C-alpha positions in Angstrom: 21.6 57.8 -32.4 19.7 54.9 -30.8 17.6 55.7 -27.8 18.7 54.2 -24.5 16.1 52.5 -22.3 16.8 52.8 -18.6 15.2 50.3 -16.2 15.0 51.2 -12.6 16.6 49.0 -9.9 13.2 48.5 -8.2 11.7 47.1 -11.5 14.5 44.5 -11.7 14.0 43.5 -8.1 10.3 43.1 -8.5 10.7 41.0 -11.7 13.1 38.8 -9.9 10.7 38.3 -6.9 7.9 37.4 -9.3 10.0 34.9 -11.1 11.1 33.2 -7.9 7.6 32.9 -6.7 6.5 31.4 -10.0 9.3 28.8 -9.8 8.8 28.0 -6.2 5.4 26.3 -6.7 5.6 24.2 -9.8 3.6 21.3 -8.2 0.6 23.5 -7.4 0.6 24.8 -10.9 0.8 21.3 -12.4 -1.9 19.6 -10.3 -5.6 19.7 -10.8 -7.7 20.3 -7.7 -7.9 17.0 -5.9 -11.3 15.2 -5.5 -12.9 14.9 -2.1 -11.0 12.4 0.0 -13.7 9.7 0.0 -13.7 9.7 -3.8 -9.9 9.6 -3.9 -9.8 6.7 -1.5 -12.3 4.8 -3.6 -10.3 5.3 -6.8 -6.9 3.9 -5.8 -5.9 0.3 -5.1 -4.0 0.8 -1.8 -4.5 3.1 1.2 -2.6 2.9 4.5 -1.5 4.9 7.5 2.2 4.7 8.3 5.3 6.5 9.6 8.4 7.3 7.6 11.5 5.6 9.0 13.9 6.4 6.2 14.2 8.6 3.1 16.3 8.8 0.0 16.7 11.0 -3.1 16.0 14.2 -1.3 13.1 12.8 0.6 11.2 11.6 -2.5 11.7 7.9 -1.8 10.4 6.9 1.7 10.3 3.7 3.7 7.2 3.4 5.8 6.4 1.3 8.8 2.7 0.5 8.1 0.4 0.9 11.1 -3.0 0.4 9.6 -4.2 -0.7 6.1 -7.4 0.9 4.9 -7.5 -0.7 1.4 -5.6 -3.3 -0.5 -2.7 -5.4 0.8 0.8 -4.3 1.8 3.4 -5.6 4.2 4.5 -4.2 7.5 7.1 -2.1 5.8 6.8 -0.6 2.3 8.6 1.8 0.0 6.8 4.7 -1.6 8.4 6.8 -4.4 7.1 10.4 -4.9 9.5 11.4 -7.8 10.7 9.9 -11.1 11.5 6.3 -11.1 14.1 5.1 -8.6 16.4 3.9 -11.4 16.1 7.3 -13.1 17.0 9.2 -10.0 19.9 6.9 -9.2 21.3 7.2 -12.7 21.1 11.0 -12.5 22.8 11.0 -9.1 25.6 8.8 -10.4 26.3 11.5 -13.0 26.1 14.3 -10.5 22.7 15.5 -11.8 19.2 15.6 -10.4 16.2 14.0 -12.0 13.0 15.7 -11.1 9.4 16.5 -12.2 7.1 19.4 -11.4 5.0 17.2 -9.2 7.6 15.5 -7.0 6.5 14.8 -3.4 9.0 14.8 -0.5 8.4 13.0 2.7 9.8 13.7 6.2 11.3 11.1 8.4 9.3 10.6 11.6 6.1 12.0 10.2 2.9 9.9 10.1 1.0 10.0 6.8 -2.2 8.8 5.3 -0.7 7.4 2.1 -2.9 7.3 -1.1 -0.5 6.1 -3.9 -1.9 5.9 -7.4 0.0 2.8 -8.5 3.1 0.6 -8.2 6.3 -0.1 -10.0 7.4 -3.6 -8.9 7.5 -3.6 -5.1 7.6 0.2 -4.9 4.4 2.2 -4.6 4.2 5.3 -6.8 3.0 8.7 -5.6 3.3 12.4 -6.3 2.3 15.8 -5.0 -1.0 15.6 -6.8 -2.3 12.6 -4.8 -4.3 12.8 -1.6 -1.4 11.6 0.5 -1.1 13.9 3.5 0.2 14.1 7.1 -2.1 12.1 9.3 -4.4 14.0 11.7 -7.2 12.9 14.0 -9.8 14.3 11.6 -8.8 11.7 9.0 -9.9 8.9 11.4 -13.5 9.4 10.3 -12.6 8.3 6.8 -11.2 4.9 8.0 -13.2 1.9 6.7 -14.7 -0.6 9.1 -12.1 -3.2 8.0 -9.1 -1.1 8.7 -6.5 -3.2 10.5 -2.7 -3.6 11.2 -0.7 -5.4 8.4 -0.8 -8.8 10.1 -4.6 -8.9 10.6 -5.3 -7.2 7.3 -3.2 -9.7 5.4 -5.0 -12.6 6.9 -8.4 -11.0 6.2 -7.5 -10.1 2.6 -5.9 -13.4 1.7 -7.3 -16.1 4.0 -5.6 -19.4 4.2 -7.4 -22.5 2.9 -6.3 -24.6 5.8 -8.2 -24.7 9.1 -6.1 -22.6 11.5 -7.8 -24.0 14.6 -6.9 -27.6 13.6 -9.2 -30.6 13.8 -11.6 -30.6 16.7 -11.9 -33.7 19.1 -15.4 -34.5 17.9 -14.1 -34.8 14.4 -11.8 -37.6 15.5 -14.7 -39.4 17.3 -16.7 -39.3 14.1 -13.9 -40.8 12.1 -13.3 -43.5 14.6 -17.0 -44.5 14.7 -17.1 -44.6 10.9 -14.1 -46.9 10.7 -15.5 -49.2 13.4 -18.8 -49.4 11.5 -17.0 -50.3 8.3 -14.9 -53.0 10.2 -18.0 -54.5 11.7 -19.7 -54.8 8.3 -16.6 -56.4 6.8 -16.4 -59.0 9.6 -20.1 -59.9 9.2 -19.6 -60.5 5.5 -16.6 -62.6 6.1 -18.4 -64.8 8.7 -21.4 -65.2 6.5 -19.2 -66.4 3.6 -17.5 -69.0 5.8 -20.8 -70.7 6.9 -21.3 -74.1 5.3 -24.0 -74.1 2.7 -27.0 -76.6 3.3 -26.9 -79.7 1.2 -29.6 -79.9 -1.4 
């Protein structure tokens, strides 16, 4: 007769708790320890401070109002995706499913972040829970570069226009007028000289 193995109720409960704890923190288990913030900022193409004004896909895709650009070039409003590709999540949702990874990052509407995305897919910046993106605090201000500026100022600084924004100065018109007058005087002198009768030999 086979021996029956009895498992106590407390053992089952303990195993269930341990399993739930293991599943509740997949991102932490999947991410390496992040580098110091200064090194992280130096390694990525874009860094900005902004506030989330809208989210989609369970908070994983966020629209930011950009307040200050620390690095790179972005507009006044930008979309950041912290999960699988937007197309992949939309396709899954259309089928009543959820596309996810172990390092998805969720954003909260109304929260101000220092955003440190690692890349871009089209016009959408890509991010995840392993990046140095984090809610903005006063302590982070010490990491801001000297050239940090709002989107309008930063855009003009990063991509200056080849035209003179101030326009031509008055003294420039004076120089042009003097030059034209000098050329006209020389032309008149040559014309008069050519009209003089030549002495007979």
